[in-house]
C-alpha positions as CSV (number, residue, x, y, z in Angstrom):
1,M,133.5,62.8,76.5
2,A,135.2,65.2,74.1
3,S,138.9,64.8,73.5
4,V,141.5,67.1,75.0
5,R,142.2,68.5,71.5
6,D,138.6,69.3,70.8
7,L,138.1,71.0,74.2
8,R,141.3,73.1,73.8
9,R,140.0,74.2,70.4
10,R,136.6,75.2,71.9
11,I,138.3,77.2,74.6
12,R,140.3,79.1,72.1
13,S,137.1,79.9,70.1
14,V,135.3,81.1,73.2
15,K,138.2,83.2,74.2
16,S,138.2,84.9,70.8
17,T,134.5,85.6,71.2
18,M,135.0,86.9,74.7
19,Q,137.6,89.4,73.4
20,I,135.1,90.6,70.8
21,T,132.2,91.0,73.2
22,K,134.4,92.8,75.7
23,A,135.6,95.2,73.1
24,M,132.0,95.9,72.0
25,K,131.0,96.6,75.6
26,M,133.8,99.1,75.9
27,V,132.9,100.8,72.7
28,A,129.2,101.0,73.6
29,A,130.0,102.4,77.0
30,A,132.2,105.1,75.5
31,K,129.4,106.1,73.0
32,L,126.7,105.9,75.7
33,R,128.4,108.7,77.7
34,K,128.1,111.1,74.7
35,A,124.5,109.9,73.9
36,Q,123.4,110.3,77.5
37,E,124.8,113.9,77.6
38,R,122.8,114.7,74.4
39,V,119.6,113.3,75.9
40,I,120.0,115.3,79.1
41,A,120.8,118.4,77.1
42,A,117.8,118.0,74.9
43,R,115.2,117.5,77.6
44,P,115.1,121.0,79.1
45,F,114.7,122.5,75.6
46,A,111.8,120.2,74.8
47,R,110.1,121.1,78.1
48,Q,110.6,124.8,77.5
49,L,109.2,124.6,74.0
50,Q,106.3,122.7,75.4
51,D,105.7,125.5,77.9
52,V,105.9,128.2,75.2
53,L,103.4,126.3,73.0
54,A,101.0,126.0,76.0
55,R,101.1,129.8,76.5
56,L,100.6,130.3,72.7
57,A,97.6,127.9,72.7
58,Q,96.1,129.8,75.6
59,A,96.7,133.2,74.0
60,A,95.4,132.0,70.6
61,R,92.5,129.8,71.5
62,D,90.7,130.2,68.1
63,A,93.8,129.7,66.0
64,K,93.7,126.9,63.4
65,H,96.6,124.8,62.1
66,P,96.5,121.7,59.8
67,L,98.5,119.7,62.4
68,L,95.9,120.5,65.1
69,E,92.9,119.4,63.0
70,V,91.1,116.4,64.5
71,R,89.1,114.2,62.0
72,E,87.6,110.8,61.8
73,V,90.3,108.1,62.0
74,K,90.3,105.9,58.9
75,K,94.0,105.2,58.7
76,I,96.9,105.4,61.2
77,A,100.6,105.7,60.6
78,Y,103.1,104.4,63.3
79,V,106.6,105.9,63.5
80,V,108.6,103.0,64.9
81,V,112.1,103.8,66.0
82,T,114.5,100.8,66.1
83,A,118.2,100.1,65.6
84,D,120.0,99.4,62.4
85,R,121.9,96.5,63.9
86,G,121.4,93.8,66.5
87,L,123.5,92.5,69.5
88,C,121.6,94.8,71.9
89,G,119.5,92.3,73.9
90,G,115.8,92.7,73.7
91,Y,115.9,96.4,72.6
92,N,114.6,95.8,69.1
93,T,112.3,92.9,70.1
94,N,110.5,95.0,72.7
95,I,109.8,98.0,70.5
96,I,108.8,95.9,67.5
97,R,106.4,93.9,69.6
98,M,104.8,97.2,70.8
99,G,104.5,98.4,67.2
100,A,103.1,95.2,65.9
101,G,100.7,95.0,68.8
102,A,99.5,98.6,68.2
103,V,98.7,97.8,64.6
104,A,96.9,94.6,65.5
105,E,94.8,96.2,68.2
106,S,93.8,99.2,66.2
107,S,90.3,99.3,64.6
108,A,91.7,101.4,61.7
109,P,94.2,100.1,59.1
110,G,97.8,101.0,60.0
111,S,101.0,101.6,58.1
112,I,104.6,102.0,59.3
113,V,107.1,104.8,59.1
114,A,110.2,102.6,59.8
115,V,113.1,104.4,61.4
116,G,115.9,101.8,61.6
117,R,116.7,98.7,59.6
118,K,115.6,96.1,62.1
119,G,112.1,97.4,62.3
120,R,111.9,97.9,58.5
121,D,113.0,94.3,57.9
122,Y,110.5,92.9,60.4
123,F,107.5,94.7,59.1
124,R,108.5,94.0,55.5
125,R,108.5,90.3,56.3
126,T,105.2,90.4,58.1
127,G,103.5,92.2,55.3
128,I,102.4,95.3,57.2
129,P,102.5,98.3,54.8
130,I,105.5,100.5,55.1
131,A,104.7,104.1,54.2
132,S,108.3,105.4,54.4
133,E,111.6,104.1,55.7
134,F,114.7,105.8,57.2
135,V,117.7,103.6,57.7
136,A,121.5,104.1,58.4
137,M,120.8,106.7,61.0
138,G,124.3,106.4,62.5
139,D,125.4,106.8,66.1
140,D,124.8,110.5,66.3
141,P,121.3,111.4,65.3
142,S,121.1,114.9,63.9
143,F,118.3,117.5,63.8
144,V,118.4,117.3,60.0
145,Q,117.4,113.7,60.2
146,A,114.6,114.5,62.6
147,R,113.5,117.3,60.2
148,E,113.4,114.8,57.2
149,I,111.2,112.4,59.2
150,S,109.0,115.2,60.4
151,A,108.5,116.5,56.8
152,E,107.4,113.0,55.7
153,V,105.1,112.6,58.7
154,V,103.6,116.0,58.2
155,R,103.1,115.3,54.5
156,L,101.2,112.1,55.2
157,Y,98.9,113.9,57.6
158,T,98.3,117.1,55.7
159,E,97.6,115.3,52.4
160,R,95.1,113.1,54.3
161,E,96.9,109.8,53.6
162,V,96.6,109.1,57.3
163,D,94.3,110.6,60.0
164,E,96.6,110.0,63.0
165,V,100.3,109.5,63.5
166,H,101.6,107.6,66.5
167,L,105.2,107.6,67.7
168,I,106.8,104.4,69.2
169,Y,110.3,104.6,70.6
170,T,112.4,103.7,73.6
171,E,112.8,106.2,76.5
172,F,116.2,106.2,78.1
173,L,116.1,105.8,81.9
174,N,119.6,104.8,82.7
175,A,122.4,102.5,81.4
176,I,120.6,99.3,82.4
177,A,116.9,100.3,82.1
178,Q,114.9,101.5,79.1
179,R,111.2,101.8,78.6
180,P,109.2,101.5,75.3
181,V,106.9,104.5,74.8
182,H,103.8,104.8,72.6
183,V,102.4,108.4,72.2
184,K,100.1,110.1,69.7
185,L,102.1,112.5,67.6
186,L,99.4,113.9,65.3
187,P,96.9,115.6,65.4
188,L,99.0,117.6,67.8
189,K,97.3,118.4,71.1
190,A,98.6,121.6,72.5
191,P,100.0,120.9,75.9
192,E,98.2,122.3,78.9
193,Q,99.9,125.1,80.8
194,K,100.8,124.0,84.3
195,A,99.3,126.0,87.2
196,S,102.7,126.4,88.8
197,S,104.0,128.2,85.8
198,S,101.1,130.5,85.2
199,N,102.5,133.3,87.4
200,K,106.0,133.3,86.2
201,G,105.5,136.3,84.0
202,Y,103.5,138.0,81.3
203,Y,104.3,137.2,77.6
204,T,103.8,139.6,74.7
205,F,103.8,137.9,71.3
206,E,105.0,139.7,68.2
207,P,103.7,139.8,65.6
208,S,100.9,137.8,67.1
209,A,100.3,134.6,69.0
210,E,98.4,133.2,66.0
211,E,101.2,133.8,63.5
212,I,103.9,132.4,65.9
213,L,101.7,129.4,66.5
214,Q,101.7,128.6,62.8
215,T,105.5,128.5,62.8
216,L,106.0,126.9,66.1
217,V,103.8,123.9,65.7
218,P,105.9,122.2,62.9
219,K,109.0,123.0,65.0
220,Y,107.5,121.3,68.0
221,V,106.9,118.1,65.9
222,E,110.5,118.2,64.8
223,T,111.7,118.6,68.4
224,L,109.6,115.7,69.5
225,L,111.0,113.5,66.8
226,F,114.6,114.6,67.5
227,R,114.2,113.9,71.2
228,A,112.8,110.4,70.3
229,L,115.8,109.7,68.1
230,L,118.2,110.8,70.9
231,E,116.4,108.7,73.5
232,A,116.3,105.7,71.2
233,K,120.0,105.9,70.4
234,A,121.0,106.2,74.1
235,S,118.7,103.3,74.9
236,E,120.2,101.2,72.2
237,L,123.7,101.8,73.4
238,G,122.7,101.1,77.0
239,A,121.1,97.8,75.9
240,K,124.1,96.9,73.8
241,M,126.5,97.6,76.7
242,T,124.4,95.4,79.0
243,A,124.1,92.6,76.5
244,M,127.8,92.5,75.7
245,G,128.6,92.6,79.4
246,S,126.4,89.6,79.9
247,A,127.9,87.8,76.9
248,T,131.4,88.4,78.3
249,D,130.5,87.0,81.7
250,N,128.9,84.0,80.1
251,A,132.0,83.4,78.0
252,K,134.1,83.5,81.2
253,E,131.9,80.9,82.8
254,M,132.0,78.7,79.7
255,I,135.8,78.9,79.6
256,D,136.0,77.8,83.3
257,R,133.6,74.9,82.6
258,L,135.5,73.8,79.5
259,T,138.8,74.1,81.3
260,L,137.5,71.8,84.0
261,M,136.3,69.3,81.4
262,M,139.7,69.4,79.7
263,N,141.5,68.8,82.9
264,R,139.3,65.8,83.7
265,A,139.8,64.4,80.2
266,R,143.5,64.9,80.5
267,Q,143.6,63.2,83.9
268,A,141.5,60.3,82.5
269,A,143.9,59.9,79.6
270,I,146.9,59.8,81.9
271,T,145.2,57.3,84.2
272,R,144.4,55.1,81.2
273,E,148.0,55.2,80.0
274,I,149.4,54.3,83.4
275,S,146.9,51.4,83.6
276,E,148.0,50.2,80.2
277,I,151.7,50.4,81.2
278,V,151.1,48.6,84.4
279,G,149.1,46.0,82.7
280,G,151.7,45.5,80.0
281,A,154.5,45.1,82.6
282,A,152.4,42.6,84.5
283,A,151.9,40.6,81.3
284,L,155.6,40.4,80.7
285,E,156.3,38.9,84.1
């Protein structure tokens, strides 16, 4: 059994760790509220833009755009969105596993557009080609960052370095539940117009549906990437809050267990000293 001094030292160490995890949980919870608000605010805009694009695609059926071009798939790029840091449970592991599985299961060679340091480091170690990397994204993803990623993705596709682009990120459901998502980003498939929205009104496009479509398609790609960044950041903070809460609870249990062990060790030491005193007194008689 460990000595009382060793157990007391371990208790102090665990208490220090518990203070850190508790503080990290509070920080993550505070940041999560803001990230969740941004996700909720971005979803209606993305849905409305999708509806407008569906109307444009219906009005300009013969319009052509480089991002709508479908060709034989010889190489695929995967945009994998992870965190820059750890301590967020299985968040990074789940999304990296999905990305690595997609590359392994694909019949065409794949490369990675790594968004986040954790994903970049993993795919670099495994030898999977990295076409581009975007790290140090911060706690407040901006539309400028999404535009930079979109510009690189569009370049890879329009210059025919890849024939498909897939987006892999984590969708935010709530503070304790997140879901990895794998969608095809390019070639962009114009969303179908819902029947329920077909009678909401008549749209007149100026200067023309074809010209607007040429401008709106790249914006739609930027919006999809921006929403993915927001969803991923909220998911990361939710996973970190949950992980740090579990770590704090485990630290409390460990302190209780170590305290019980220390009390038993102290009681055994006292009993031993009493026995030695009694034995010594009996020997003197």
